[in-house]
Residue frames as a rotation matrix with the C-alpha (Angstrom) as fourth column:
MET 1
0.017 0.678 0.734 16.26
-0.231 -0.712 0.663 41.41
0.973 -0.181 0.145 -4.24
PRO 2
-0.866 -0.378 0.326 16.56
-0.373 0.055 -0.926 41.78
0.333 -0.924 -0.188 -0.44
THR 3
-0.305 0.739 -0.601 14.10
0.766 0.565 0.307 40.00
0.566 -0.366 -0.738 1.89
MET 4
-0.357 0.276 0.892 11.73
-0.423 -0.900 0.108 42.39
0.833 -0.339 0.438 3.71
LEU 5
-0.452 0.106 -0.886 11.30
0.710 0.643 -0.285 41.64
0.540 -0.758 -0.366 7.28
ALA 6
0.160 0.667 0.727 8.54
-0.083 -0.725 0.684 43.43
0.984 -0.169 -0.061 9.20
ALA 7
-0.764 -0.622 0.171 9.82
-0.185 -0.043 -0.982 44.20
0.618 -0.782 -0.082 12.67
SER 8
-0.262 0.779 0.569 6.22
-0.961 -0.263 -0.083 44.35
0.085 -0.569 0.818 14.07
SER 9
0.589 0.466 -0.660 5.85
-0.453 0.867 0.208 40.57
0.669 0.177 0.722 13.36
LEU 10
-0.282 -0.746 -0.603 8.58
0.146 0.587 -0.796 39.68
0.948 -0.313 -0.057 15.91
ARG 11
-0.107 0.307 0.946 6.47
-0.875 -0.481 0.057 40.77
0.472 -0.821 0.320 19.01
ASN 12
0.726 0.541 0.425 5.35
-0.684 0.637 0.356 37.09
-0.079 -0.549 0.832 19.96
LEU 13
0.547 -0.522 -0.655 8.61
-0.064 0.753 -0.655 35.36
0.835 0.399 0.378 19.46
ALA 14
0.962 -0.203 0.185 10.57
-0.161 0.129 0.978 33.69
-0.222 -0.971 0.092 22.21
CYS 15
0.218 -0.944 -0.248 14.34
-0.967 -0.174 -0.185 33.65
0.132 0.280 -0.951 22.30
SER 16
0.596 -0.129 -0.793 16.09
-0.070 0.975 -0.211 30.38
0.800 0.181 0.572 21.59
SER 17
0.971 -0.145 -0.188 17.75
0.215 0.192 0.958 28.82
-0.103 -0.971 0.218 24.57
ARG 18
0.213 -0.977 0.004 21.29
0.976 0.213 0.044 29.46
-0.044 -0.006 0.999 23.30
LEU 19
-0.368 -0.323 0.872 20.86
0.434 -0.889 -0.146 33.15
0.822 0.325 0.467 23.09
SER 20
-0.828 -0.082 -0.555 20.66
0.546 -0.346 -0.763 35.67
-0.129 -0.934 0.332 25.92
SER 21
-0.131 0.779 -0.613 18.20
-0.065 -0.624 -0.779 37.81
-0.989 -0.062 0.133 24.06
CYS 22
0.492 0.421 0.762 16.64
0.726 0.286 -0.626 38.24
-0.481 0.861 -0.165 20.69
SER 23
0.686 -0.153 -0.711 18.93
-0.234 -0.972 -0.016 41.20
-0.689 0.177 -0.703 19.96
GLU 24
-0.357 -0.871 0.337 21.32
0.150 0.303 0.941 39.19
-0.922 0.387 0.023 17.73
TYR 25
0.786 0.549 -0.283 21.04
-0.178 -0.237 -0.955 40.10
-0.592 0.801 -0.089 14.00
THR 26
0.550 -0.580 0.601 22.98
0.662 0.741 0.109 38.38
-0.509 0.338 0.792 11.23
SER 27
0.731 -0.284 0.621 24.06
0.494 -0.407 -0.768 41.33
0.471 0.868 -0.157 9.16
GLY 28
-0.333 -0.910 -0.245 26.37
0.789 -0.127 -0.601 42.40
0.516 -0.394 0.761 11.96
ASN 29
-0.352 0.326 0.878 24.05
-0.374 -0.908 0.187 44.86
0.858 -0.263 0.442 13.39
SER 30
-0.822 0.187 -0.538 22.86
0.557 0.454 -0.695 44.62
0.115 -0.871 -0.478 16.92
TRP 31
-0.657 0.636 0.405 19.16
-0.376 -0.742 0.555 45.44
0.653 0.212 0.727 17.19
ARG 32
-0.885 0.412 0.217 16.30
-0.079 0.326 -0.942 45.12
-0.459 -0.851 -0.256 19.55
PRO 33
-0.789 0.565 0.241 13.30
0.406 0.185 0.895 43.77
0.461 0.804 -0.375 17.85
ILE 34
-0.061 0.787 -0.614 10.96
0.977 -0.078 -0.199 45.08
-0.204 -0.612 -0.764 20.56
GLU 35
-0.248 -0.045 -0.968 12.12
0.148 -0.989 0.008 48.57
-0.957 -0.141 0.252 20.16
ALA 36
-0.977 -0.116 -0.176 11.85
-0.138 -0.280 0.950 48.23
-0.160 0.953 0.257 16.35
ALA 37
-0.543 0.838 0.049 8.44
0.776 0.479 0.410 46.74
0.321 0.261 -0.911 16.63
LYS 38
-0.086 0.482 -0.872 7.34
0.713 -0.581 -0.392 49.80
-0.696 -0.656 -0.294 18.70
LEU 39
-0.510 -0.255 -0.822 8.43
-0.259 -0.865 0.429 51.97
-0.820 0.432 0.375 15.77
HIS 40
0.408 0.688 0.600 6.58
0.235 0.556 -0.797 49.61
-0.882 0.467 0.065 13.26
ARG 41
0.133 -0.489 -0.862 9.22
-0.905 -0.415 0.095 50.02
-0.405 0.767 -0.497 10.59
THR 42
0.943 -0.013 0.333 10.10
0.170 0.879 -0.446 47.47
-0.287 0.477 0.831 7.87
TYR 43
0.194 -0.964 -0.182 13.79
-0.603 -0.264 0.753 46.72
-0.774 -0.036 -0.632 7.42
SER 44
0.811 -0.059 -0.582 15.40
-0.528 0.352 -0.773 45.48
0.251 0.934 0.255 4.28
VAL 45
0.173 -0.837 0.518 17.96
-0.628 0.312 0.713 42.55
-0.759 -0.449 -0.472 4.85
SER 46
0.126 -0.224 -0.966 19.90
-0.941 0.282 -0.188 40.39
0.314 0.933 -0.175 2.52
SER 47
-0.353 -0.170 -0.920 20.26
0.078 0.975 -0.210 37.45
0.932 -0.145 -0.331 4.93
ILE 48
0.188 0.403 0.896 18.75
-0.896 -0.304 0.325 36.50
0.403 -0.863 0.304 8.22
ARG 49
-0.723 -0.393 -0.568 19.60
-0.105 0.875 -0.472 33.84
0.683 -0.282 -0.674 10.73
ILE 50
0.291 0.954 -0.075 16.81
-0.117 0.113 0.987 32.40
0.950 -0.278 0.144 12.62
SER 51
-0.781 -0.625 0.004 17.29
-0.020 0.018 -1.000 33.08
0.625 -0.781 -0.026 16.31
CYS 52
-0.635 0.663 0.396 13.72
-0.679 -0.234 -0.696 33.01
-0.369 -0.711 0.598 17.67
ALA 53
-0.886 0.428 -0.176 10.90
0.294 0.815 0.500 30.56
0.358 0.391 -0.848 17.62
ALA 54
-0.197 0.920 0.339 7.14
-0.473 -0.392 0.789 30.78
0.859 -0.005 0.512 17.86
THR 55
-0.694 -0.104 0.712 5.78
-0.720 0.098 -0.687 30.32
0.002 -0.990 -0.143 21.34
LYS 56
0.247 0.920 0.304 2.68
-0.796 0.372 -0.479 28.34
-0.553 -0.123 0.824 20.25
PRO 57
-0.643 -0.559 0.524 3.48
-0.256 0.802 0.540 24.71
-0.722 0.213 -0.659 19.21
ALA 58
-0.285 0.555 -0.781 2.04
-0.954 -0.085 0.287 23.69
0.093 0.827 0.554 15.79
LYS 59
0.657 0.533 0.532 -0.05
-0.547 0.824 -0.150 20.53
-0.519 -0.192 0.833 15.43
THR 60
-0.429 -0.753 0.499 1.97
-0.194 0.616 0.764 17.44
-0.883 0.231 -0.410 14.34
PRO 61
-0.638 0.067 -0.767 1.66
-0.770 -0.034 0.637 16.39
0.017 0.997 0.073 10.67
ALA 62
-0.895 0.354 -0.273 0.04
0.335 0.935 0.114 13.13
0.296 0.011 -0.955 11.71
GLU 63
-0.487 0.800 -0.349 -2.89
0.462 -0.103 -0.881 15.02
-0.741 -0.591 -0.319 13.44
VAL 64
-0.255 0.381 -0.889 -3.42
-0.690 -0.715 -0.109 17.35
-0.677 0.586 0.446 10.56
GLU 65
-0.770 -0.156 -0.619 -3.06
-0.613 0.448 0.650 14.48
0.176 0.880 -0.441 7.99
TRP 66
-0.868 0.494 0.041 -5.54
0.469 0.845 -0.257 12.17
-0.162 -0.204 -0.966 9.77
LYS 67
-0.156 0.851 -0.502 -8.23
0.124 -0.487 -0.864 14.88
-0.980 -0.197 -0.030 9.64
VAL 68
-0.320 -0.067 -0.945 -7.60
-0.835 -0.451 0.315 15.33
-0.448 0.890 0.089 6.00
LYS 69
-0.944 -0.058 -0.326 -7.69
-0.197 0.889 0.413 11.63
0.266 0.454 -0.851 5.28
ARG 70
-0.667 0.741 -0.078 -10.86
0.552 0.421 -0.720 11.12
-0.501 -0.523 -0.690 7.45
GLN 71
-0.181 0.583 -0.792 -12.58
-0.393 -0.781 -0.485 13.91
-0.902 0.223 0.370 5.59
LEU 72
-0.524 -0.123 -0.843 -11.77
-0.850 0.139 0.508 12.43
0.054 0.983 -0.177 2.22
LEU 73
-0.977 0.153 -0.151 -12.88
0.155 0.988 0.001 8.93
0.150 -0.022 -0.988 3.37
ALA 74
-0.545 0.798 -0.259 -16.19
0.283 -0.116 -0.952 10.50
-0.790 -0.592 -0.162 4.66
GLU 75
-0.200 0.307 -0.930 -16.73
-0.695 -0.714 -0.087 12.34
-0.691 0.629 0.356 1.46
LYS 76
-0.636 -0.111 -0.764 -16.39
-0.675 0.560 0.480 9.02
0.374 0.821 -0.431 -0.45
ARG 77
0.413 0.859 0.303 -18.95
-0.881 0.292 0.372 7.45
0.231 -0.421 0.877 1.99
VAL 78
-0.317 -0.527 -0.788 -16.45
-0.037 0.838 -0.545 4.89
0.948 -0.143 -0.285 3.40
ARG 79
0.399 0.434 0.808 -17.56
-0.807 -0.253 0.534 3.48
0.436 -0.865 0.250 6.60
SER 80
-0.684 -0.693 0.229 -16.47
-0.713 0.568 -0.411 1.06
0.154 -0.444 -0.882 9.23
VAL 81
0.439 0.847 -0.299 -18.12
-0.704 0.531 0.471 -2.25
0.558 0.004 0.830 9.49
ASP 82
0.154 -0.308 0.939 -17.91
-0.862 0.424 0.280 -5.11
-0.484 -0.852 -0.200 11.99
VAL 83
-0.784 -0.568 0.249 -16.89
-0.417 0.780 0.467 -8.74
-0.459 0.262 -0.849 11.22
LYS 84
-0.323 0.780 0.536 -20.36
0.405 0.625 -0.667 -9.99
-0.856 0.001 -0.517 10.77
GLU 85
0.658 0.543 -0.522 -21.31
-0.130 -0.601 -0.789 -7.27
-0.742 0.587 -0.324 8.31
ALA 86
-0.080 -0.735 -0.673 -18.12
-0.883 -0.261 0.390 -7.62
-0.462 0.626 -0.628 6.39
LEU 87
-0.856 -0.170 0.488 -18.74
-0.038 0.962 0.269 -11.40
-0.515 0.212 -0.830 5.91
ARG 88
0.066 0.987 0.147 -22.33
0.395 0.109 -0.912 -10.63
-0.916 0.118 -0.383 4.94
LEU 89
0.533 -0.028 -0.846 -21.24
-0.544 -0.777 -0.317 -8.06
-0.648 0.629 -0.430 2.32
GLN 90
-0.582 -0.812 -0.050 -18.66
-0.656 0.433 0.618 -10.51
-0.480 0.393 -0.785 1.08
LYS 91
-0.745 0.308 0.592 -21.29
0.317 0.944 -0.092 -13.22
-0.587 0.119 -0.801 0.55
GLU 92
0.107 0.994 0.012 -24.23
0.645 -0.060 -0.762 -11.16
-0.756 0.089 -0.648 -0.61
ASN 93
0.850 0.248 -0.464 -22.73
-0.018 -0.868 -0.497 -8.24
-0.526 0.431 -0.733 -2.43
ASN 94
0.705 -0.657 0.269 -19.46
0.662 0.471 -0.583 -9.70
0.256 0.589 0.767 -3.84
PHE 95
0.781 -0.578 0.236 -17.24
-0.624 -0.741 0.249 -7.42
0.031 -0.341 -0.939 -1.70
VAL 96
0.351 -0.797 -0.492 -13.62
0.319 0.596 -0.737 -8.45
0.880 0.101 0.463 -1.82
ILE 97
0.973 -0.199 -0.121 -11.88
0.082 -0.195 0.977 -8.59
-0.218 -0.961 -0.173 1.73
LEU 98
0.417 -0.884 0.210 -8.39
0.002 -0.231 -0.973 -6.93
0.909 0.406 -0.095 1.25
ASP 99
0.904 -0.159 -0.397 -6.18
0.423 0.191 0.886 -7.93
-0.065 -0.968 0.240 4.16
VAL 100
0.753 -0.531 0.389 -3.47
-0.228 -0.765 -0.603 -5.41
0.618 0.365 -0.697 4.57
ARG 101
0.772 -0.476 0.420 -1.39
-0.404 0.142 0.904 -7.11
-0.490 -0.868 -0.083 7.36
PRO 102
-0.182 -0.956 -0.230 1.99
-0.941 0.101 0.323 -8.43
-0.286 0.275 -0.918 6.87
GLU 103
0.076 0.188 -0.979 2.16
-0.691 0.718 0.085 -11.69
0.719 0.670 0.184 4.85
ALA 104
-0.836 -0.402 -0.373 3.32
-0.059 0.742 -0.668 -13.79
0.546 -0.536 -0.644 7.91
GLU 105
-0.742 0.637 0.209 0.30
-0.325 -0.068 -0.943 -12.66
-0.587 -0.768 0.258 10.00
PHE 106
0.032 0.796 -0.604 -2.06
-0.999 0.009 -0.042 -13.30
-0.028 0.605 0.796 6.91
LYS 107
-0.278 -0.165 -0.946 -0.67
-0.353 0.934 -0.059 -16.99
0.893 0.317 -0.318 6.61
GLU 108
-0.997 -0.026 0.075 -1.34
-0.079 0.444 -0.893 -17.56
-0.010 -0.896 -0.445 10.31
ALA 109
-0.336 0.940 -0.051 -5.04
0.780 0.248 -0.574 -16.67
-0.527 -0.233 -0.817 10.03
HIS 110
-0.962 0.116 -0.249 -7.32
-0.239 -0.801 0.549 -14.60
-0.136 0.587 0.798 7.65
PRO 111
-0.029 0.997 -0.077 -10.98
-0.605 -0.079 -0.792 -14.25
-0.796 0.024 0.605 6.74
PRO 112
-0.104 0.089 0.991 -12.18
0.610 0.792 -0.007 -16.91
-0.785 0.604 -0.136 4.20
GLY 113
0.459 0.226 0.859 -11.56
0.886 -0.046 -0.461 -15.65
-0.064 0.973 -0.222 0.64
ALA 114
0.833 -0.177 -0.524 -9.44
-0.031 -0.961 0.275 -12.62
-0.552 -0.213 -0.806 1.65
ILE 115
0.633 -0.676 0.378 -6.73
0.579 0.089 -0.810 -11.41
0.514 0.732 0.448 -0.54
ASN 116
0.521 -0.584 -0.623 -3.41
0.610 -0.255 0.750 -10.25
-0.597 -0.771 0.223 1.04
VAL 117
0.325 -0.594 0.736 -1.57
0.572 -0.496 -0.653 -7.16
0.753 0.633 0.179 -0.14
GLN 118
0.164 -0.292 -0.942 0.54
0.965 -0.148 0.214 -5.85
-0.202 -0.945 0.257 2.63
ILE 119
0.877 0.143 0.459 0.43
0.241 -0.956 -0.164 -2.01
0.416 0.255 -0.873 2.94
TYR 120
0.452 -0.845 0.285 3.77
-0.874 -0.355 0.333 -2.01
-0.180 -0.400 -0.899 5.07
ARG 121
0.830 -0.393 -0.396 6.62
0.179 0.860 -0.478 -4.46
0.528 0.326 0.784 4.16
LEU 122
0.563 -0.767 -0.309 9.92
0.647 0.177 0.741 -5.27
-0.514 -0.617 0.596 5.79
ILE 123
0.533 -0.524 -0.665 12.68
-0.649 -0.757 0.076 -2.70
-0.543 0.391 -0.743 4.89
LYS 124
0.923 -0.114 0.367 14.20
0.322 0.750 -0.578 -4.27
-0.209 0.652 0.729 1.74
GLU 125
0.701 -0.637 0.321 17.11
0.106 -0.351 -0.930 -2.06
0.705 0.686 -0.178 0.76
TRP 126
0.593 -0.569 -0.570 20.55
0.799 0.331 0.502 -1.60
-0.097 -0.753 0.651 2.23
THR 127
0.266 -0.435 0.860 21.40
0.343 -0.791 -0.506 1.94
0.901 0.430 -0.061 1.67
ALA 128
-0.841 -0.538 -0.063 22.87
0.245 -0.275 -0.930 3.99
0.483 -0.797 0.363 4.45
TRP 129
-0.458 0.781 0.424 19.38
-0.805 -0.566 0.175 5.56
0.377 -0.262 0.889 5.12
ASP 130
0.504 0.667 -0.548 17.79
-0.415 0.744 0.524 2.04
0.757 -0.037 0.652 5.38
ILE 131
-0.174 -0.690 -0.702 20.69
0.470 0.568 -0.675 0.86
0.865 -0.448 0.226 7.63
ALA 132
-0.927 -0.117 0.355 20.02
-0.158 -0.739 -0.655 3.82
0.339 -0.664 0.667 9.93
ARG 133
-0.032 0.987 0.156 16.31
-0.877 -0.102 0.470 3.08
0.480 -0.121 0.869 10.02
ARG 134
0.362 0.077 -0.929 16.96
0.089 0.989 0.117 -0.55
0.928 -0.125 0.351 10.82
ALA 135
-0.632 -0.724 -0.276 19.22
0.443 -0.045 -0.896 0.64
0.636 -0.688 0.349 13.68
ALA 136
-0.725 0.484 0.491 16.50
-0.666 -0.675 -0.318 3.07
0.177 -0.557 0.811 15.10
PHE 137
0.393 0.868 -0.303 13.97
-0.628 0.494 0.601 0.28
0.671 -0.046 0.740 15.07
ALA 138
0.113 -0.419 -0.901 16.42
0.421 0.841 -0.338 -2.13
0.900 -0.341 0.272 16.72
PHE 139
-0.730 -0.510 0.455 16.96
-0.068 -0.608 -0.791 0.56
0.680 -0.608 0.409 19.32
PHE 140
-0.358 0.794 0.491 13.50
-0.928 -0.362 -0.091 0.13
0.105 -0.489 0.866 20.34
GLY 141
-0.549 0.030 0.835 13.48
-0.314 0.918 -0.240 -3.67
-0.774 -0.394 -0.495 20.29
ILE 142
0.668 0.744 -0.028 11.81
-0.290 0.226 -0.930 -3.89
-0.686 0.629 0.367 16.80
PHE 143
-0.333 -0.937 0.107 14.07
-0.296 0.212 0.931 -6.09
-0.895 0.278 -0.348 14.66
ALA 144
-0.438 0.303 0.846 11.63
0.864 0.401 0.303 -6.34
-0.248 0.864 -0.438 11.78
GLY 145
-0.453 0.172 -0.875 11.34
0.025 -0.978 -0.205 -2.70
-0.891 -0.115 0.439 10.88
THR 146
0.107 0.693 0.713 8.72
0.864 0.289 -0.411 -1.79
-0.491 0.660 -0.568 8.24
GLU 147
-0.807 -0.157 -0.569 8.19
-0.098 -0.915 0.392 0.75
-0.582 0.372 0.723 5.49
GLU 148
0.209 0.918 -0.337 5.38
-0.515 -0.189 -0.836 1.71
-0.831 0.349 0.433 3.27
ASN 149
-0.175 -0.217 0.960 4.96
0.555 0.784 0.278 -0.73
-0.813 0.582 -0.017 0.53
PRO 150
-0.508 -0.028 -0.861 5.58
-0.426 -0.861 0.279 1.43
-0.749 0.508 0.425 -2.62
GLU 151
-0.913 0.205 -0.354 3.86
-0.296 0.266 0.917 -1.07
0.282 0.942 -0.182 -4.96
PHE 152
-0.681 0.721 0.129 0.69
0.107 0.273 -0.956 -1.27
-0.724 -0.637 -0.263 -2.68
ILE 153
0.111 0.788 -0.605 -1.83
-0.625 -0.418 -0.659 0.44
-0.772 0.452 0.446 -5.19
GLN 154
-0.162 -0.178 -0.971 -0.32
-0.981 0.134 0.140 -1.39
0.105 0.975 -0.196 -8.15
SER 155
-0.978 -0.139 -0.156 -0.62
-0.106 0.973 -0.203 -4.77
0.180 -0.182 -0.967 -6.42
VAL 156
-0.448 0.894 0.009 -4.16
0.026 0.023 -0.999 -4.12
-0.894 -0.448 -0.033 -5.33
ASP 157
0.077 0.406 -0.911 -5.00
-0.897 -0.370 -0.241 -3.21
-0.435 0.836 0.336 -9.07
THR 158
-0.496 -0.344 -0.797 -3.49
-0.760 0.616 0.207 -6.36
0.420 0.709 -0.567 -10.28
LYS 159
-0.999 0.018 -0.050 -5.00
0.042 0.850 -0.525 -8.71
0.033 -0.526 -0.850 -7.66
ILE 160
-0.453 0.863 -0.226 -8.45
0.428 -0.012 -0.904 -7.20
-0.782 -0.506 -0.364 -7.25
GLY 161
-0.346 0.320 0.882 -9.14
0.879 -0.218 0.424 -4.65
0.328 0.922 -0.206 -10.05
LYS 162
-0.967 -0.206 0.149 -10.16
0.175 -0.964 -0.200 -1.07
0.185 -0.167 0.968 -10.02
ASP 163
-0.340 0.915 0.218 -13.91
-0.599 -0.390 0.700 -1.49
0.725 0.107 0.680 -10.07
ALA 164
-0.301 0.233 -0.925 -14.08
0.597 0.802 0.008 -4.09
0.744 -0.550 -0.381 -7.11
LYS 165
0.524 0.514 0.679 -15.97
-0.398 -0.557 0.729 -3.25
0.753 -0.652 -0.088 -4.05
ILE 166
-0.170 -0.795 -0.582 -13.44
0.279 0.527 -0.803 -3.63
0.945 -0.299 0.132 -1.25
ILE 167
0.946 0.273 0.174 -13.47
-0.129 -0.178 0.976 -4.09
0.297 -0.945 -0.133 2.54
VAL 168
0.046 -0.997 0.069 -10.01
-0.347 -0.081 -0.934 -3.34
0.937 0.019 -0.349 4.01
ALA 169
0.949 0.243 -0.203 -9.20
0.052 0.512 0.857 -5.60
0.312 -0.824 0.473 6.99
CYS 170
-0.123 -0.987 0.106 -6.30
-0.323 -0.061 -0.944 -5.36
0.938 -0.150 -0.312 9.46
SER 171
0.028 0.127 -0.991 -5.53
0.725 0.680 0.108 -6.18
0.688 -0.722 -0.073 13.02
THR 172
-0.818 -0.566 0.104 -5.10
0.398 -0.687 -0.608 -2.69
0.416 -0.456 0.787 14.43
GLY 173
-0.188 0.875 -0.446 -8.61
0.980 0.141 -0.137 -1.52
-0.057 -0.463 -0.885 14.85
GLY 174
-0.970 -0.064 -0.235 -8.80
0.039 -0.993 0.109 2.01
-0.240 0.097 0.966 13.38
THR 175
-0.186 0.944 0.272 -12.29
0.949 0.244 -0.198 3.36
-0.253 0.221 -0.942 12.75
LEU 176
-0.782 -0.013 0.623 -14.02
0.237 -0.931 0.278 6.45
0.576 0.365 0.731 11.35
LYS 177
0.352 0.898 -0.265 -16.75
0.581 0.012 0.814 6.22
0.734 -0.441 -0.517 13.89
PRO 178
-0.187 -0.408 0.893 -16.51
-0.387 -0.805 -0.449 9.01
0.903 -0.430 -0.007 16.46
THR 179
0.239 0.298 -0.924 -16.36
0.771 0.520 0.367 8.16
0.590 -0.800 -0.105 20.17
GLN 180
0.987 0.111 -0.114 -16.02
0.159 -0.698 0.698 10.21
-0.002 -0.708 -0.707 23.31
ASN 181
0.415 -0.895 -0.166 -12.24
0.269 -0.053 0.962 9.62
-0.869 -0.443 0.218 23.38
PHE 182
-0.755 -0.589 0.287 -11.73
0.422 -0.104 0.900 9.95
-0.501 0.801 0.327 19.53
PRO 183
0.086 0.874 -0.478 -14.10
0.080 -0.485 -0.871 12.46
-0.993 0.037 -0.111 18.24
ASP 184
0.130 -0.104 -0.986 -12.57
-0.948 -0.305 -0.093 12.26
-0.291 0.947 -0.139 14.82
GLY 185
0.907 0.117 -0.404 -12.47
-0.248 0.924 -0.289 8.44
0.339 0.363 0.868 14.79
LYS 186
0.562 -0.766 0.312 -9.40
-0.268 0.189 0.945 6.44
-0.783 -0.614 -0.099 15.71
GLN 187
0.456 -0.549 -0.701 -6.50
-0.876 -0.137 -0.462 6.55
0.157 0.825 -0.543 13.38
SER 188
0.544 -0.551 0.633 -4.45
0.070 0.782 0.620 3.48
-0.836 -0.292 0.464 12.69
ARG 189
-0.449 -0.795 -0.408 -1.56
-0.426 -0.211 0.880 2.98
-0.785 0.569 -0.244 10.28
TYR 190
-0.812 0.121 0.571 -3.90
0.481 0.694 0.537 0.89
-0.331 0.710 -0.621 8.20
VAL 191
0.431 0.898 -0.092 -6.81
0.703 -0.398 -0.589 3.30
-0.565 0.189 -0.803 7.96
VAL 192
-0.702 -0.676 -0.224 -5.67
0.372 -0.616 0.695 5.21
-0.608 0.404 0.683 4.90
């Protein structure tokens, strides 16, 4: 079945930089989308090459993703706590402090009684993809590139248990609390 393309939907598209106009069309026909849009006709095509792009940039996935994560955390009544309150909750209400920093940082210093399960780990594999990732990190002067720890949830379940009350600790400082500069809270790679 051929793809249906509404010419009227092409009004707000900007030409790609390698084209002189948006008049190129893949099936060998040369047509002008603006003239076709004026006629409000629908054309049937069997293939199409994208030669135009939307003029308004979309939000980055990280921006959208943080809002979704923040909403879920707020619905679950997760809140940010300061150090004093975290230690009080640990002593009085049997909360477990889960330190998600890299193991080396945890060994240097950590809250008393904290359990370490790193949410990011050093890149372990040596596939072509992982070598390319290491090179990209090295390009920016980071010689200990990290990746998400695929065993994170499983390790937390093993070390802490599913029914435990948890305080997640890190060194980055993300928060769910809105501020003037961060109305949706401040995202960090550790606030998940």
